[in-house]
N, C-alpha and C positions, 0 to 999 in steps of 0.2 A: 322481857328480861333485864336484866338489870347492864347489860350493858350494847356498848353501838354495835350496830348487824348492817352488812356489806347489801348497798342495793346493784341488782344486775340490774340490764334491762331485757326484758323477753319482752319480744311480737309477738304481736295474737295466730296463735296457733290455726288458728279457725281459718283464716283471710287464704293462709298455703294451703292448703288441703289440695285446690287442683296441680300446686306442684311437686305434690308428693309422686311418689312409683309404688306404684301397688307392689305387694307381695299376700300372696292367693298362699295360706294354709290348708292344709288339709284337716279333712273335719265336719260334722255332722249338724245337723240341727232339728230338735222334735217339738214340736210346740204342745199347747197343749190341750186339748179337749174340747176341757172342761175348764175356762182360766178364771184363779181367783188368786185371793191375796191384794200384796199392794201392787196394782201394779205403774208407776211411779217409781218401782225399786229394784233396781238391779245387783245383785251378786257372783261376782266373780273370785271364783277358786285357784290361785294357781297350785303347782300341783309337782312332784319331782318320786316318782319310784315309789311313789303311799299307794299303791291300789284299792286298799283296805278301810284308808284313812277316810278317802274322797269317798267311798258307798257308805258311811259310817253316818258322814256328817249331812248325806244327802237324804236316807233314812232323819236323820236329826231336822230336816229343816223340814223336809215335810211334811210333821207331822203337828208342825207349826203354823197358828190361826194365821199371824201375819205375817206368814214367808216373802220371799216377794214376785214379782211377775217371773223372772226371767234370773236362771244362774248359769253359769257362763263357765267351766273347766278349762285349763289352761292346760296343757299335756309335754310338761319339754323332758319328758322320760323318754328312752333310744328302745326302751322292748317296749311291745304291745299291753302290756301286762293292767296298767291302767286302764285302760281303753274299752279289752276286751271285759273288766270290772263293772265299768262303768254301762257297756251295751247290756250286760247279763241284769242290770238292775233294772234298767232300763225300759226291759223286756217283759219286765212283770208287777211294773207299774204302773198308776194311775195319778199322776201328780197334778196338782191346780196349777203347776210353770211349767216355760217351758227351758228345752235344752239345751243351751250348744254345746258341744264337745272343740275342742285345735288344738291341732298339736303343735308347736314354735320349740326354739333352738331356746335348751338350758339358762335358763338365769330368773332369778327372783324380780326383780325390775324392769326387765326384757316381754317377761309373763305378765307383768301387770299391765303394759302398754297395752301387747295388744288384745288384750283384756275392754280395758279403753273401746278402744277404734270398733271393739264388737258389739258393745253393752248401746243398749237403748234407751236406758232408766234415766230421768231426772235427777237420783242420787245413788248413788253406786259407790255397793260395798265391799270390801274382799274379806277372805280372813280365809288365814294360812289354813290347812286342810285335817289338821290334829284339834282345832278347832272344834264347841259341841254349844252353838246356841241356846238362852234359854229362850221360855216363852216370854212375849215381849218385846223383843232383842229390836229388833226391828222396825217395828212401831215407834218406842220408844228412841229409838235414834233421828226418823221421818220427823216425828212432833221439835224435832229441838229445830229445824232445818226449818220447819218451817212459823214456827215461832220467832225470827231471829235470820233475815233473810243477808246479812251481815257474816253469817255464821256459815263457812268454805267447809270444817272439815269436826269430824263426832269418834269420838274412839268408845269401846264399849270395856270394860271392868270383870278380868279373870275372876270367879267366883273363888277355885279353885288353887288363887297363887295368893291372894287377899290379907291381909292384915299377917301378916309375915315376920318375925321378932327382924330387929339387926342385927346385920349375921359384923363377925369381928371386924372386918376387912372396914365396913361403913362406921363399925363406931374409933379405929386408929386415924380413920380420915377427915373425920367429925376431930377428936382431939389434936388432932396432926394439920388444923383446922384446912385441910383441902376443898374442907366446899362447905359454906356456914351455916347448910343445915340439911337436915333429913324433909326434905318437901319434895317426892314424884311427880314427873311433869314439867319441873321443871331444869332449864341448862342453863349452864355458871359459865362464867367467865373462863372458867379454867378449862373449860371444856368437858368438866366431868357432871353426868346428870343422872339422878337419884332412879334404879328401876322401879316397874311400875308395882311389883307384888308389897311394894309397900306401902303400898296406899289405905287409906282404912277404911271402910266400908262407907258411902254414902249416896241420898237422896240427890236427885238435879243434876244437875250439870257445877263443875268446876273449867275453867279459865288457865289455860297449858300452854306451852311453851311445845310440848311434845308428844305425839302418841305414839301408842304403840302396834304397827305393822301387824302384828298377828289378826288383828279385828278394831275396824278402822274407818269410818265409810265419808264421802266427798259428795261435795255440789257438786254435778259437771259442770257448770260453770268455770268451777277450778283447771277443768282441763283445756281451757283452749288458752292458757296461760303456758302449761306447766306440763309435765313428765315427769316419770321416776327415772330417775339419772342411769343410768347406762354406765358411769362407774365404777359403781357396784356391781360385777363381775360374777352370776356362780351365787352362793350362798348368799353372798350379800348383805352381811352384819352390818348396824347400820343405817342401812337403806331409810326406814325410817322418819331418823334423828332428821336428815338430811335434805328426807322432803315436807315432815313439815317447820321447820324451820326456816325452810321458802316459801312453804305456802302460809304461814303465822305470818308474812310484811304486808298480806295484801287483808287476809284473812282471822273472824276468828276463830279461833279451836279450841275446842270445849271437854269435854272429861261429865259423860254423861251416864252415872249412879245408877241407874234402873236399865241399863242397857248392860246384860253380863251376860259370858260367854264362859265355857267351862274348857281349859285348853288346856290339853295333854299332851303333852312336850315324846312326837314320834321318834325314838332313836336315826330311821334312818331319813337320808338324805341329806344327813350333816358331812361336814368334814375334820379332817383327821387336828389332836390334838394342836401341833406343832402350826400347817396351815391355819387353824380358827385362833390363837395364839399373834401369831402374826396382823391376822389381817381386825385384827383388836383397832390394833396399834396403828397401822396404816389410816385407815376409815374411822375414827375419831381422830387422830393429827389432820388430814382432809376434811373435813369437816367442822372440826377449827377454826384451824386456817381459813373454810370459804367466807364463816357467817361469822366469827368473830373481829371486832378491830380495838382498835387503840389497846390493843393485848399491852396490861402492867407486866411489870419486870414478877411480880410475889405470884401473874400470871402460867407466868412460863412456866417458873420453877414449880409451882404449883403442878402445873399440865406434866410436867417433865419426874420428878418425885412422884407422881400417882402412878406413871405407867414402874418404874424403880420398886415399888409396892408390890404393883401387880405380881410380876416374876419375883420379888420378894416374898413372898405366902406362895408363890406355885412351890419354890422353893424346898420353906420349912415345910410345907405338906409332905412331899419328896419324902426328906429327911427323916419324919414319921411315920412311911408309910410309901417304905422302897418301892415295895411288891407292886404300885402303881405310879408303873412310868409313863399315862398320859399326865400328871404334873409336871413331870421334869421338860420333857417334851410341850409343851406348854407354855413355858417359861421360856424353854431356847426360840420360839419364835415370837412373844413380845420382847427379846435381848433382839432378836436377825428385825424383830420388825422397826421397834425403836433406830437401829444403826439405818438401818434403807433409809429410813425419815430424818434423819437430820444430815446422810451424804446428798441424798437423792428425794428430797422433798416431791410426797408423790402432787398432778397438774394435771386438770381435766377439763380444755373448754366443754362449756355444756351446748350444744347445736341441739338448734331446732331440730325434729323429727322429720328426717328424709324420705321414709315411710311409711302409706297407708299399710293396714292390714287388713285383709278383709275374708270370704272360703271361699276355697274352690271353687268357681263352677262346678255343680256336678254330684256337689258333696254335699249340699246343702237338702238334707229332709225336712224344709218346710210343713209341706202340706200331709206328711202324711198322721201326724198326730200319733198319741202316746196309744199305746195296742191295747 
């Protein structure tokens, strides 16, 4: 990155494990009768009200020769539909991986942190429940970790979202010098980052500032000092950006062009347009203020001008299609978020974890194996 980055003191989490309170979660574990796959890899799948997508992901991973030896589903749903769907799927399968299911309070960052505590692999993968990894995905990322011990995080590419044409909003940003160039994976001093769907297909690896949370992986040593920030409650837009910038102070972050997934954005479990617009500005402002130092006046102007541009384009789109109220609702949310940040900037003191998550005794079905 071509700008200053704030350095924060973060104590070693491992040294504090004995001081943490234990929170026991309802869940169960089924071990594979015939283990196969990558025994040093673990996959964590946070989910919320998407039973169909979770089962489809499990089916896809099961068919891969390079699947992880352990999969952890962390369910934040209030109903039982996802657990029932996973149990039905388990009853009919003979998979080569152990499956752990845990119930958690909803919140993407919290659910990821739950998975981290429950995971046992050296390389910890995260996939959104609406992502489908392609053959070789896990092995390609694992090989990147093995090739360089300085690499702390590796991201894959969404094959159905790559090489998209540069949208009008980004052409305007370029013409107005809000961003210097369209370079996915780069974080600019104006708090702007280019979305990964503008990346062109490539092979090998590329160094980046940011990774996409829908499909990335970390070396376990990263979690000795870091957890996902629970400032990003609920839907948690931007949490991957904040975590990438924090981890990137200490480790190399790489995109792996040979690790590919299909990311089919599921409609369920997403916020309303107003809430999403407000969250976009609030979270983006929080990340910008936390991670960028020596902000020049021109970068401040670029940040706020970009927020105004976002709302203005929503209004223009609504005026051309007045029956689509979501654009107006999103614009109002953006405006409210901007006013809120100006009057009462979001602040959050990152605390070391005080809770360690484990499966409740009696729920662990480890010895039963796959039926």
